[in-house]
Wavefront OBJ file of the C-alpha trace (Angstrom):
o trace
v 74.547 102.655 118.103
v 75.936 103.673 121.439
v 79.747 104.060 121.589
v 81.659 101.805 123.893
v 83.573 103.493 126.664
v 87.290 102.928 126.333
v 87.855 102.595 130.075
v 87.596 99.148 131.593
v 86.273 98.418 135.078
v 88.816 97.479 137.727
v 88.794 93.735 138.329
v 89.640 91.624 141.340
v 92.801 89.513 141.326
v 91.313 86.186 140.146
v 88.981 87.716 137.575
v 91.827 89.936 136.364
v 94.022 86.864 135.865
v 91.225 85.098 133.970
v 90.737 88.192 131.855
v 94.423 88.373 130.949
v 94.472 84.661 130.122
v 91.391 85.112 127.913
v 93.098 87.974 126.083
v 96.354 86.060 125.666
v 94.793 82.783 124.479
v 92.424 84.567 122.098
v 95.206 86.642 120.578
v 97.501 83.599 120.287
v 94.843 81.548 118.504
v 93.925 84.404 116.199
v 97.530 85.226 115.313
v 98.303 81.574 114.588
v 95.140 81.343 112.499
v 96.118 84.432 110.498
v 99.702 83.222 110.148
v 98.527 79.953 108.619
v 96.005 81.935 106.575
v 98.918 83.908 105.109
v 100.816 80.651 104.553
v 97.899 79.289 102.518
v 97.566 82.521 100.516
v 101.284 82.559 99.771
v 101.327 78.985 98.496
v 99.778 79.501 95.087
v 101.668 82.635 93.958
v 104.832 80.653 94.695
v 103.839 77.176 93.483
v 101.375 78.173 90.773
v 103.836 78.294 87.886
v 105.406 74.815 88.356
v 101.990 73.349 89.220
v 100.322 74.683 86.073
v 103.303 73.715 83.904
v 102.934 70.139 85.109
v 99.146 70.029 84.807
v 98.839 71.882 81.476
v 102.081 70.876 79.761
v 105.231 72.848 79.024
v 103.924 74.375 75.762
v 100.944 76.230 77.222
v 102.448 79.508 78.500
v 99.502 81.723 77.521
v 96.939 79.282 78.931
v 99.018 79.042 82.097
v 98.793 82.824 82.576
v 95.028 82.698 82.097
v 94.603 79.873 84.578
v 96.888 81.651 87.052
v 94.564 84.671 86.953
v 91.439 82.514 87.122
v 92.634 80.543 90.148
v 93.481 83.752 92.015
v 90.048 85.162 91.075
v 88.280 81.989 92.241
v 90.191 82.244 95.522
v 88.916 85.808 96.005
v 85.316 84.811 95.214
v 85.496 81.958 97.714
v 86.987 84.209 100.387
v 84.189 86.723 99.826
v 81.548 84.006 100.156
v 83.252 82.543 103.220
v 83.470 85.942 104.885
v 79.693 86.306 104.683
v 78.916 82.629 105.394
v 81.188 82.181 108.416
v 80.559 85.745 109.598
v 76.849 84.927 109.640
v 77.629 81.698 111.474
v 79.769 83.578 114.015
v 76.968 86.029 114.766
v 74.502 83.143 115.097
v 76.361 80.377 117.004
v 79.380 82.238 118.413
v 82.810 83.383 117.279
v 84.865 80.474 118.609
v 82.877 77.558 117.186
v 82.574 79.213 113.791
v 86.287 80.074 113.729
v 87.198 76.423 114.407
v 85.083 75.338 111.441
v 86.640 77.970 109.177
v 90.205 76.868 109.997
v 89.418 73.189 109.356
v 87.860 74.158 106.015
v 90.820 76.114 104.663
v 93.419 73.662 105.975
v 91.922 70.467 104.577
v 91.046 71.812 101.132
v 94.460 73.425 100.725
v 96.077 70.093 101.537
v 93.914 68.362 98.931
v 95.346 70.676 96.235
v 98.464 68.512 96.376
v 96.437 65.662 94.836
v 95.168 67.676 91.825
v 95.528 66.203 88.335
v 93.902 69.054 86.354
v 94.156 72.837 86.544
v 90.441 73.113 87.299
v 90.912 70.788 90.289
v 93.168 73.414 91.893
v 90.642 76.144 91.063
v 87.833 74.191 92.732
v 89.819 73.163 95.804
v 91.225 76.690 96.250
v 87.644 77.967 96.155
v 86.568 75.761 99.070
v 89.782 76.489 100.978
v 89.211 80.221 100.574
v 85.735 79.927 102.106
v 87.484 79.161 105.388
v 90.145 81.832 104.920
v 87.566 84.568 104.398
v 85.622 83.365 107.424
v 88.671 83.148 109.685
v 89.484 86.821 109.041
v 85.947 87.965 109.874
v 85.660 85.896 113.037
v 89.166 86.410 114.397
v 88.988 90.178 113.980
v 85.594 90.341 115.695
v 86.707 88.114 118.585
v 89.977 89.928 119.290
v 88.415 93.386 119.089
v 85.658 92.376 121.514
v 88.059 90.937 124.108
v 90.999 93.353 124.015
v 90.645 96.821 125.581
v 90.319 99.860 123.329
v 93.715 101.375 124.149
v 95.470 98.275 122.772
v 93.440 97.782 119.627
v 95.602 99.809 117.225
v 98.729 97.771 117.955
v 96.728 94.513 118.005
v 95.275 95.375 114.588
v 98.812 95.772 113.285
v 99.759 92.368 114.672
v 96.782 90.850 112.847
v 98.027 92.074 109.488
v 101.604 91.228 110.380
v 100.781 87.635 111.346
v 99.343 86.851 107.914
v 102.504 88.147 106.284
v 104.669 86.042 108.590
v 102.877 83.072 107.039
v 103.518 84.532 103.591
v 107.211 84.719 104.513
v 107.336 81.190 105.917
v 106.071 79.565 102.731
v 108.822 81.315 100.740
v 111.498 80.192 103.211
v 110.152 76.649 103.191
v 110.154 76.568 99.396
v 113.729 77.864 99.267
v 114.922 75.246 101.761
v 113.303 72.394 99.852
v 116.276 72.105 97.487
v 118.649 71.594 100.436
v 116.578 69.058 102.335
v 114.852 67.285 99.453
v 116.930 64.134 99.930
v 116.113 63.968 103.650
v 112.406 64.516 102.953
v 112.506 61.793 100.316
v 114.091 59.389 102.801
v 111.484 60.180 105.478
v 108.590 59.745 103.048
v 109.945 56.403 101.840
v 110.300 55.262 105.448
v 106.603 55.959 106.022
v 105.797 53.253 103.486
v 105.093 55.375 100.401
v 106.398 53.889 97.149
v 109.051 55.608 95.045
v 106.601 56.663 92.324
v 104.377 58.475 94.831
v 107.337 60.174 96.523
v 108.706 61.297 93.162
v 105.304 62.751 92.260
v 105.198 64.702 95.540
v 108.706 66.153 95.215
v 109.203 66.922 91.525
v 108.611 70.351 89.922
v 109.753 72.394 92.926
v 107.848 70.006 95.249
v 104.632 71.961 94.705
v 102.453 68.988 95.680
v 104.322 68.460 98.944
v 104.088 72.171 99.783
v 100.351 72.164 99.122
v 99.845 69.137 101.354
v 101.675 70.880 104.204
v 98.810 73.394 104.080
v 96.683 70.881 106.007
v 98.783 71.367 109.166
v 96.695 74.305 110.547
v 93.797 71.895 111.154
v 95.615 70.938 114.385
v 95.043 74.482 115.668
v 91.394 73.766 116.441
v 92.370 71.608 119.437
v 93.993 74.647 121.072
v 91.044 76.882 120.182
v 88.393 74.540 121.548
v 90.326 73.930 124.780
v 91.619 77.385 125.677
v 89.878 80.189 123.759
v 86.821 81.687 125.499
v 83.764 82.963 123.696
v 83.272 86.713 123.391
v 81.308 87.982 126.396
v 79.819 90.692 124.165
v 78.391 88.039 121.831
v 77.134 86.010 124.799
v 75.251 89.072 126.064
v 73.656 89.541 122.645
v 72.767 85.843 122.551
v 71.244 85.954 126.040
v 69.168 88.963 125.004
v 67.741 86.943 122.094
v 69.184 89.149 119.374
v 70.981 86.283 117.615
v 67.625 84.585 116.948
v 66.920 87.102 114.189
v 69.397 85.276 111.906
v 67.644 82.808 109.580
v 69.175 79.817 107.786
v 67.052 80.370 104.684
v 68.748 83.728 104.083
v 71.941 81.897 103.101
v 70.331 80.760 99.834
v 70.840 84.297 98.572
v 74.561 84.051 99.452
v 74.740 80.859 97.377
v 73.139 82.689 94.439
v 75.600 85.562 94.859
v 78.505 83.126 94.925
v 77.319 81.358 91.759
v 76.959 84.712 90.004
v 80.520 85.658 90.942
v 81.809 82.308 89.658
v 79.983 82.907 86.359
v 81.918 86.183 86.071
v 85.168 84.274 86.555
v 84.167 81.742 83.885
v 83.303 84.544 81.453
v 86.927 85.764 81.604
v 88.542 82.300 81.856
v 89.987 79.991 79.157
v 86.681 78.091 79.291
v 84.911 81.102 77.766
v 87.132 80.896 74.674
v 85.129 77.866 73.609
v 81.885 79.848 73.938
v 83.238 82.628 71.664
v 81.660 85.398 73.727
v 82.089 88.936 72.441
v 83.641 91.602 74.672
v 80.282 93.369 74.927
v 78.519 90.211 76.089
v 81.291 89.492 78.609
v 81.032 93.005 80.056
v 77.226 92.754 80.223
v 77.351 89.422 82.050
v 79.968 90.848 84.418
v 77.800 93.842 85.366
v 74.705 91.641 85.816
v 76.657 89.116 87.875
v 78.087 91.852 90.079
v 74.607 93.226 90.830
v 73.292 89.754 91.684
v 76.350 89.005 93.850
v 75.988 92.258 95.756
v 72.300 91.612 96.409
v 72.957 88.012 97.451
v 75.815 88.714 99.846
v 74.058 91.596 101.576
v 70.691 89.796 101.790
v 71.230 87.981 105.163
v 72.104 91.251 106.913
v 69.193 93.130 105.320
v 66.735 90.446 106.457
v 68.273 90.395 109.947
v 67.973 94.180 110.194
v 64.347 94.104 109.022
v 63.484 91.543 111.714
v 65.338 93.580 114.325
v 63.451 96.731 113.329
v 60.142 94.827 113.557
v 61.019 93.533 117.027
v 62.100 96.987 118.196
v 65.745 95.999 118.769
v 67.021 98.774 116.500
v 65.593 101.722 114.610
v 65.065 101.974 110.864
v 67.702 104.723 110.761
v 70.285 102.447 112.407
v 69.487 99.696 109.904
v 70.102 102.041 106.978
v 73.336 103.232 108.594
v 74.649 99.674 108.943
v 73.826 98.847 105.311
v 75.534 102.009 104.103
v 78.660 101.243 106.107
v 78.836 97.747 104.663
v 78.892 99.184 101.142
v 81.395 101.856 102.154
v 83.699 99.264 103.704
v 83.449 97.072 100.579
v 84.668 99.982 98.448
v 87.653 100.614 100.736
v 88.574 96.927 100.744
v 88.004 96.606 96.998
v 90.554 99.343 96.277
v 93.219 97.768 98.498
v 92.583 94.196 97.397
v 92.510 95.026 93.695
v 95.821 96.832 94.029
v 97.298 93.793 95.765
v 95.826 90.952 93.721
v 95.627 92.729 90.381
v 99.229 93.913 90.364
v 101.529 93.128 93.288
v 100.650 89.439 93.799
v 101.927 88.764 90.275
v 105.404 90.002 91.222
v 106.934 86.599 92.231
v 105.811 85.112 88.917
v 107.147 88.142 86.993
v 110.534 88.008 88.743
v 111.255 84.551 87.326
v 110.780 85.889 83.779
v 113.260 88.799 84.069
v 116.939 88.780 83.038
v 119.448 88.829 85.896
v 121.091 92.109 86.873
v 124.178 90.218 88.061
v 124.155 86.425 87.375
v 126.584 85.623 90.193
v 124.929 87.768 92.871
v 124.082 86.209 96.223
v 122.182 87.217 99.374
v 122.951 85.440 102.645
v 124.834 82.782 100.711
v 121.929 82.077 98.352
v 122.054 82.646 94.602
v 119.480 85.141 93.344
v 119.393 83.295 90.027
v 118.197 80.095 91.728
v 115.395 81.604 93.810
v 113.822 84.640 92.076
v 110.226 83.875 93.115
v 111.159 83.007 96.689
v 113.441 86.037 97.129
v 110.738 88.346 95.774
v 108.096 86.915 98.080
v 110.450 87.194 101.068
v 111.172 90.855 100.289
v 107.461 91.621 99.934
v 106.570 89.742 103.128
v 109.220 91.455 105.260
v 108.011 94.841 104.032
v 104.422 93.861 104.784
v 105.207 92.647 108.324
v 106.684 96.035 109.186
v 104.154 98.214 107.373
v 100.991 96.580 108.721
v 101.992 97.423 112.288
v 103.052 100.964 111.366
v 99.794 101.584 109.462
v 97.606 100.514 112.377
v 99.600 102.577 114.872
v 99.418 105.594 112.533
v 95.644 105.198 112.201
v 95.366 105.054 115.985
v 97.337 108.256 116.372
v 96.414 110.423 113.376
v 92.939 109.176 112.480
v 91.408 106.572 110.206
v 90.578 108.577 107.078
v 93.831 110.506 106.705
v 95.833 107.316 107.243
v 93.902 105.392 104.562
v 94.366 108.237 102.070
v 98.105 108.341 102.830
v 98.362 104.563 102.321
v 96.715 104.906 98.898
v 99.167 107.637 97.859
v 102.124 105.583 99.099
v 100.867 102.419 97.367
v 100.462 104.191 94.043
v 103.975 105.647 94.247
v 105.592 102.379 95.381
v 103.893 100.311 92.669
v 104.890 102.726 89.904
v 108.466 102.777 91.202
v 108.538 98.982 91.268
v 107.148 98.359 87.793
v 108.272 101.520 86.033
v 111.951 101.538 86.939
v 112.928 97.846 86.935
v 113.522 95.564 83.982
v 115.993 93.088 85.507
v 116.162 90.978 88.661
v 118.653 91.929 91.379
v 119.044 93.713 94.686
v 117.434 96.972 93.494
v 114.458 94.931 92.274
v 114.154 93.278 95.696
v 114.322 96.651 97.465
v 111.496 97.907 95.252
v 109.542 94.698 96.017
v 110.112 95.344 99.728
v 108.583 98.823 99.353
v 105.713 97.849 97.056
v 104.840 94.706 99.005
v 105.055 96.608 102.272
v 103.027 99.706 101.460
v 100.307 97.897 99.500
v 99.904 95.367 102.329
v 99.689 98.023 105.047
v 95.907 98.177 104.581
v 95.645 94.756 106.220
v 96.779 96.245 109.507
v 94.393 99.176 109.017
v 91.178 97.220 108.295
v 91.170 95.135 111.535
v 91.187 98.437 113.440
v 88.656 100.410 111.387
v 86.068 97.881 110.205
v 85.000 96.616 113.682
v 84.302 100.255 114.614
v 81.720 100.551 111.843
v 79.322 97.897 113.205
v 77.538 97.011 116.482
v 78.240 93.698 118.223
v 75.150 91.878 116.890
v 76.243 92.235 113.238
v 79.977 92.845 113.635
v 81.280 89.551 112.217
v 78.829 89.578 109.299
v 79.127 93.314 108.628
v 82.911 93.495 108.557
v 83.006 90.096 106.830
v 80.885 91.506 104.018
v 82.879 94.760 103.870
v 86.295 93.148 103.640
v 85.310 90.115 101.625
v 82.937 91.651 99.094
v 85.916 93.838 98.337
v 87.478 90.567 97.188
v 84.702 90.136 94.601
v 85.515 93.576 93.227
v 89.210 92.649 93.255
v 88.501 89.325 91.515
v 86.630 91.028 88.695
v 89.320 93.666 88.299
v 92.152 91.194 88.727
v 90.791 89.085 85.874
v 91.578 92.038 83.646
v 95.293 91.839 84.463
v 95.766 89.182 81.780
v 93.670 91.284 79.371
v 95.879 94.307 80.079
v 99.045 92.254 79.633
v 97.832 91.182 76.195
v 96.660 94.717 75.377
v 100.115 96.147 76.145
v 101.856 93.524 74.014
v 102.862 91.203 76.878
v 104.237 94.211 78.805
v 103.400 93.239 82.375
v 104.915 96.349 84.063
v 102.581 98.653 82.122
v 99.639 96.444 83.047
v 100.641 96.537 86.730
v 101.059 100.309 86.729
v 97.667 100.740 85.065
v 95.985 98.479 87.614
v 97.565 100.502 90.437
v 95.534 103.520 89.312
v 92.692 102.124 91.456
v 94.360 103.746 94.483
v 93.249 107.167 93.209
v 89.650 106.091 93.831
v 90.539 105.141 97.413
v 91.976 108.603 98.113
v 88.555 110.065 97.279
v 86.155 107.426 98.666
v 87.511 107.274 102.229
v 86.192 110.768 103.034
v 82.609 109.530 102.570
v 82.876 107.431 105.745
v 82.970 108.276 109.454
v 86.057 109.159 111.486
v 85.975 106.733 114.437
v 89.264 107.575 116.160
v 87.617 108.937 119.320
v 84.554 106.648 119.317
v 85.764 103.073 119.780
v 83.589 99.979 119.316
v 79.813 100.522 119.200
v 77.695 98.369 121.510
l 1 2 3 4 5 6 7 8 9 10 11 12 13 14 15 16 17 18 19 20 21 22 23 24 25 26 27 28 29 30 31 32 33 34 35 36 37 38 39 40 41 42 43 44 45 46 47 48 49 50 51 52 53 54 55 56 57 58 59 60 61 62 63 64 65 66 67 68 69 70 71 72 73 74 75 76 77 78 79 80 81 82 83 84 85 86 87 88 89 90 91 92 93 94 95 96 97 98 99 100 101 102 103 104 105 106 107 108 109 110 111 112 113 114 115 116 117 118 119 120 121 122 123 124 125 126 127 128 129 130 131 132 133 134 135 136 137 138 139 140 141 142 143 144 145 146 147 148 149 150 151 152 153 154 155 156 157 158 159 160 161 162 163 164 165 166 167 168 169 170 171 172 173 174 175 176 177 178 179 180 181 182 183 184 185 186 187 188 189 190 191 192 193 194 195 196 197 198 199 200 201 202 203 204 205 206 207 208 209 210 211 212 213 214 215 216 217 218 219 220 221 222 223 224 225 226 227 228 229 230 231 232 233 234 235 236 237 238 239 240 241 242 243 244 245 246 247 248 249 250 251 252 253 254 255 256 257 258 259 260 261 262 263 264 265 266 267 268 269 270 271 272 273 274 275 276 277 278 279 280 281 282 283 284 285 286 287 288 289 290 291 292 293 294 295 296 297 298 299 300 301 302 303 304 305 306 307 308 309 310 311 312 313 314 315 316 317 318 319 320 321 322 323 324 325 326 327 328 329 330 331 332 333 334 335 336 337 338 339 340 341 342 343 344 345 346 347 348 349 350 351 352 353 354 355 356 357 358 359 360 361 362 363 364 365 366 367 368 369 370 371 372 373 374 375 376 377 378 379 380 381 382 383 384 385 386 387 388 389 390 391 392 393 394 395 396 397 398 399 400 401 402 403 404 405 406 407 408 409 410 411 412 413 414 415 416 417 418 419 420 421 422 423 424 425 426 427 428 429 430 431 432 433 434 435 436 437 438 439 440 441 442 443 444 445 446 447 448 449 450 451 452 453 454 455 456 457 458 459 460 461 462 463 464 465 466 467 468 469 470 471 472 473 474 475 476 477 478 479 480 481 482 483 484 485 486 487 488 489 490 491 492 493 494 495 496 497 498 499 500 501 502 503 504 505 506 507 508 509 510 511 512 513 514 515 516 517 518 519 520 521 522 523 524 525
């Protein structure tokens, strides 16, 4: 794989203007896509508790916790499958068309969650929505990295991570404002012709149904993308050279098998498995078998593509082995970061609502902390994440990829232990700790858009980085399912469970040194 030169050829006035417009429109579309992606991801941690209380009944606290973990795990499995599926599609038919399809997918299925009448309905709809979310990350990162010049990529990578957390912040602000504007929203909905019973259903229990339905809004973004966002010239060159023809539709059957295997793992650790009375040994055995099948299924399309490319002389056997190895390496890096986030920190808004108040009358910006514990916690985490994702990417650009990742793991471990180990009530010190923990643990999502594209050549970039980042979600889903098990093991002591789960960052400190340092290399051809 030949490294890309970081210097760009001097362009004439008109072509330079077109180039700048291409960069601007691509970045705008990608940032909006990631912002809405973050909005969708932030919806369930915030609305999950009132939604499950309504769907399961008020006297099902333990079942609610189990379903909360299952729905987050199903989301991660879907995102992993979507990263491979839409990444494959992006390498085959182009980044822009595939990205449009991914955004429509996650927007429409998130909106449909507002119509759910059973807990498993939300699990199923979140699965299909997450297919699009996983794909949008893979495609947007590939497209932006291929259009923006190398000297800008570190800061752009930080913006990518930051944009998703802006969406995470927006959903918390919207939820907090619902109480103030609920009467106006009710009036508007009634004026549209909806009957009172339907409006009441949409707005009761913290208006979780209405918030879910607003998740369909990003579907409008595709009109901007199709009109103004150009295709990657790098992909077009690969397509013109015939390299995209080595992708085969039949290879996706293996991805389907891998997805089914991952879902079986989720079922094994879900409330459904209680009826099957599976022993712990059987559950662990099925989990290991399912993980092996999932890994084989998700990596199969790339392996077959590489074999065809070797046969046609497009690449060497050594390059094919290198690409496969980097996919597995990237999956380990992503798995560490995602498990730390989804196995521990993403539970923080839910946990905050269960804690006693440090000062019952305390307010921030005129808002009572007692009235909005989940929203305040998510806001603190999102603000920290917006700042840290940019700083992490800039640090990786300056100091190097491996040392930065190791430092982020150390910081995440310390911040998570500080958050869970030293706080047993909800107040301003809790929110400061949430700001730190949410910020440092999310900083990886500014790092990955810089590092992962540098691991793969153009022909397999969307699929390769899609597998790396999103198969990490499978690992996180399996680990995150154990959060409920740990909570029960520690006698309903969630902080100890969260601190234990954060130990995964130690593995990241060690694993990152097995990969290449790409600071001075840039994007491979």
